[in-house]
N, C-alpha and C positions, 0 to 999 in steps of 0.2 A: 390896432394896440393903442389904447388910450393912456398916455403916460401920466403917472402920478406926480412926476417932477420932471423938470427939464434943467440939466446941468450943463454949463458952458465951460469947456477947459481950453485955455489958450496956451500956446507953447511958451510964452513968457510969464511965468508965474513967480511970485514972491515968496510964497510959504506953502508948506504942505497942509492939506485939509486933515483936521484931527477930531476925534471925539473922545469922550471919556473912557470908552470901551476899547480904544485902538491903542496898539503899541508903536503907532507911527508918531514921532515926535518931530518938532521943528529942526532939532539938532541934526537929525538923520537927513534933512534936506540940504544942508550947507554945501555949496558948490555944485548943487544940481542944476541951476539955471545958468544959461549963457545968454549972450545978446542975439544969438542965432536960433537956438533951439532949447527944448527942454530935455535934459539928460536925467532920466528918473531911475536912480539905482534901486535895486530890490528892497534895501532898508528904507527907502522913502518911495514907496510905490504910489506915486501921486495917481497915476492913471488907474493902476490895479486897485488902489484903495477906494476910488470913486466907484469903480465897477462893482467891487465887493459890497459896498453900501447900497449901490443901487439894486444889486441882486436881492439883498434883504428886503428892500421895499417892494420890488417887483413893478413891472410896467414902467420902467424909468427910461427917459431918453437922455443919452449923452452926446452932446455935439462937440466935435473935435474942430477947432480951427486949423487951417493949413499949417503944416510944419512937421517936424519929426519928433516922435515920442520913443524913448528907449526903455525897454523893460528887460531886466536880467532876471530870467526865470520864465514862469508860465503866466498866462493871461487868460482868464476864464470869464465867458458871459453865460448867463442863465437867468431863469425866472422872468421871461418876456422883456428882458433888457434890449433896448434899441440904441444901437451905436451908429453913428453916421457923421460924415464930413459936413462941415458948415457950407462949404462951396463944392458942388459936384464937378465943377471944372478944374478944382485944384484940390485933389483929395489928400488928406493928411497920411503919413507914413508911420506905422507903428512896427518897430524893430524889436523882435523878441529873440532872447537867446534860448527860450524853451519853446513852448507850444501855445498857439493862439487857439483857444477852443470856444465853441458856442453850442449851447444847448437850449433849445426853445427860444431863440433870440433872432432878431432882426439886424443884420449888418449891411450897411450900404455906404458907397462912396468912400472906399478905404484901400489903402495899399498895405499889405503885410509883408514885411521883409522876414520871412521865416515860414513855418509850417502851420496850416490851418487844419482844425478838426471840427466838423460841424455835424450835429445830430438834430434832426426834427427841427431844423431851422431854415431861415429865408435869407439868402445872400443876393445882393444886387450891386452890380459894378464894383466887384471886389477883384483885387489883383494879388497874387501871392506867389511865392517860389514853388510850393507844392501844397496839395490839399487832399484830405481824406474826408469824404461826405457820405452820410448815411440818412436816408429818408429826407431829403432836402428839396427845396424849391430854389432855383437860382437862375439869374439872367445877367448877361453882360459880364462874364467871368473870364479871367485870363489867368491861366496857371501854366508853369512848364511841365509839372507832372500832376496828374489828377487821378484819384481812385474814388469810385462811387459804388455804393451798395444800397440795397433796399429799394423802396419805392422813390421815384425821382421825377422831377420835371425841370429840365434845363434848357436854356435857350440862349443863343449867341454866346457860346463858351468856346475857348481856345485852349487846347492843351498842346503846347508847342513841341514837347519832346516825347510824352507818354500818357496814354489814357487807358484806364482799366475801369470797366463798367460791369456789375454784376447785379441785376435787378430787373425791374419793369417799370414802365411809366412813358415818358416822353423825352426824346432827344431832338431838339429843333435848332437847326444851324449850330451844330456842334462840329468843330474841326480839330482833327488829330491826325498824326502821320504814323504813328507806332503804337503798339499795345493790343488791346482785344477788347470786344464788347460781348458780354454773355447776356442774353435776354431770357429771363425766367418767366415773366407773366405777360399779361396784355400791354402792348407796346406800340407806340408810334415813333418812327424815326424818319425825319423829314429835313430836306434842305441842308444835308450835312455831309462832311468828309470824314469818313470813319476808318480805323484799321479793320482787320478781320472781325466779322460778326458771326456769332454762334447762337443759335435758337436752341436753348435747352430748357424746355418749359418745365415748370413745377405745376403738375396737374393734380397733385393730391387733394387739394381743396377746391378744385372747380372742374366743371364739365368741359369746359372749352377755353383755349387760349388763342387770341388773335394777335398777330404781329403784322404791321404794316410799315413797309419801307418805301419812302416816296422821295424822288428827286435827290437820292443820295448816292454818293461815290463810295464804294467799298474797296479799300486798297488791298484787302485780301480776299479770301473766298468767303461766300455766305454759306454756312453749314447749318443744316436744318435737322434736329432730332425729333422723334415723336415723343410722347409722353407716356407714362406708365398707364395712365387712365385718361379719358377725356380726349376730345379731338383737338388737333392743332392745325390752325390755318395761317399760312405765311403768304403774304402779298408783296411782291417786288415791282414796283411801278416806276416807269421813268427814270431808272437808276442804272448804275454800272456795278459790276462786281468781277473779281478775279476767280471766276468759276464758282459752280454750285455743287455742293456735296449734300447727299441726302442719306441719313442713317436712321432707319427704322425697322425694328424687327417685327416679324409676322405675329408675335404675341403682343405687341404694343398696340395702342389705340391709333386710330387712322391719322395720317398726316397729308394734308392737302397744301400744295404749293402752286401759286399762280404767279407767273412772269409775264409782265405786259410792257411793251414799249421800251425795252431795256437792252443793255449790252452785256453780254457774258463773254469775258476774254480769259483764255487760258494759255499755259506755256507747256512745261513738261507733262504735267498731270492732265487727265481728262477735264474738259471744261465743265461738262455735266456728268457727274459722277454718281451712278446708282448701283455700283456694285455690292454696297452693304445695305442696300434698301429692300423693304418688303412692306406690303400693305400701305401703300402711298398712291397719290394721284399727283401727276405733275402736268401743268398746262403752261406752254410757252406760245405767245402770241405777239406778233409785230415786233419781234426782237432780232438783234444781231448776235450770232454765236460764231466765234472764230478762235482759232488757236494754231500751234505748231504740230500738235500731235493728235489725240483724240478729241473729237468734239462731244461724243456721247459714249459712255461705257455702262453697260447694264449688268455685266456679271463677270467675275473673276475667271479668266480663261474659258468663258462661255460655258461653264459647267453647273452654274448656280440657277436654280429656277425661281423666280419671283411668283409666289403663290397668288397674291393679289396686287395688282399694279395696273395704273391706267396712264398712259403718256399721250398727250395731245399736242401736236405741233401745227399751228396755223399761221401763215403769212409771216414766216421768218426768212432771214437770209443766213445760210450757212457757208463759211468760207474756210478752205484749207482743212486737211485732217480727215480722220475716220469717224464714221458714225457706226457704233456697234450696238445692235439690238439682238443679242444671241440669247435666246431663252431655251438653250438645250435642256433636255429633260433630265429631271432627277427621278430615279426609279420610284415608281408608285405614288408620286405627288402630282395632283391635278393642278392646273394653273388657270386663273382667269384674267391673266396679264393681257392688256390690249395696247394697240399702237394705231394713232390717228395721224396721218401726214397729208395736209391738203394746203394748197396755195403757197408753197414754200419755194425758195430758190436755193440751188445747191451749186456752188461754185467751186471747182477743184476739190471735191469730196468723194471719197470712196466709202461706199455703204456696205454694211455687212449684217444682213437681216436673215435670222434663223428663227423660225416660228414652229410651234406646234400646230397640227392641223385644226384643232378646235379653238385656237386663239383668235381673238377679234383683231382683224387688221383692215384699216380703211385707208386708201390712198387714191388721190386724184388731184389733177390740175397742178402738178409740181413742175418746176422748170429746172432742167439740168444742163450745166455748162461745164465741159470738161470734167464730168462726174459720171460715175457708174457703179455697178454692184460687182464687187469681186466675189460675194458669196450671198446670194439672196435665195433662200430655199425654204421649204415647208416640210417638216418631218412627218411622215405618214404611217409610220409602222411601230414596232415594238419600242416603247420608251426606255425599257431597262437594258438595252444593250448598247446604247450610245452609237449604234450602227444602223439605225432605222433607215428604210428606204426614204429617199428624198425626191421632191419634185420642184422644179424651178418656180420661183416666185417672180412673176412678170410685173414687177413693181415700177420699172422705169417706163413702161408703156401703158400704165393705168389711164383711166378715162381723162382726157384733157392735158395730159402730160406733153412737155415740149422739150425739144433738144437744139436750141440755137447755138450758133458760134459765140454769141455775146448776149449777155442778160439785158442790155439796153439801160444800164444805169447811167445817171448823168456823169459820175466820176467814180470809178472803183480802183483803188490802189491795193493790190493784193498783198504788199508789204505792211500796209497800214489800213485794214478795213475800217477800224473805228474812226478814222478821220476822213473817211470817203463820203461822197454825196449819193446815197442809195435810192434817191428818187428816180422814178422811171423817166426816161426821155420820151417825148411823143411818139417816136418811131418804134419803141420797145414792143416785142411780141407779147410781153406780160401784161399790157394794158388791156383791161377788160376781158381777160383770159382766165379768170379764176372761176371758182364754183359758181354756177348760174344762179343759184338760189341765195347767194350772199350779194350784198351791196356794200359799196364805198360810203364814206360820210356825205359824199355828193349826191348819192342815189343812183348811181350807174352801177353796172355789174361789177363785181369785186375784181381788183387787180391781184396779180400774183406778187407777192413780196411784202416788204416792210410796211408800205403805206396803203395797203388794200385791206378790205373788211371793216367792219363797224368799229373795231377797236383801234384803228389807226390813228396816229397823231398827225401833226402837219408836216 
């Protein structure tokens, strides 16, 4: 932004700026100045007057010395005005009784005691009580309450009380403890601490939406919806979430979700809830899944059939609760649902697996500790009666499966699995006991558990 003019406004002024076309008069400024600060009443809008004039010129830079500036009413920036503090270490304070707004402006090194509304603007090192931003770029922002819509690029942002986001773009090192984030377009969320996150893609104008969530803690559940058209890809890497909910109708476009090196924790609800999902793919690798009730739920009451679904679980640790993969038949509906379970550790888990005869099921090299199958069967007969003959699904004794008394973790706390050390001790039976064709990062045969396989972290 190349300023056409640079105006310096000090907090100790002796008169108001005027021009022939302004209704601001020196008489209106009487009593506005004190020894400590500039108190600018609405009738002598010294700061507002300069900003108004700068907006007429366009591309103007206004520099505020440290101090307090008071505006009764609204204060508006527009037309490429650049408003900044003189000293980044001692930002000026603008106190407005109305709204501080910025349209196509650059604001930096400023404290606003009031409400900020910014559109198509750039904010840097700005602090305010609350803010509403639309199509903005911002860094080093600190608000109590923040609402963001449209395309965004925010970094090093704190919303101490409430954050609402509805848009697409980037959130980097954004911290909030309450509120919600709705992702509508291609987005990257990294290094952040966020409230509940919902992927609700707008696929009307695009063939594909990609959402990457990296090194982020989600204080609520991650909810993923498919789009009305176009494919949706969601990646949760090296992160934490209070559960994963998948909502995709068979008539919707495909939804692909990949969870890697992450922690999924639940409480009363299922940690991974697929009961409203169809036409999806879910891959979970090198992750910890634990909760107090259900770890996995694929169908309400076990009576709904996913026509198209692919579940892959490799090198995970599941602790406590039930895993329910009941694909009981719906009369006259064929299913291509598939389940792949390899190199996983199950601790204190009850499995409930009911599959159709022609569904694809792959299981090998899993480790079971105090775990078992309460109901593991394959339906072999008439789909329409719901009383089809069943045969036992010998899942627990598949190739390479183990049943030790202890998994051999360095330290497992069943009351707090997320705080445990789930590396394998040198004496663990899970070391080099995984799928032979897979290798660990060190080149040896894969281990069973969190730190085995090529996707393993340290």
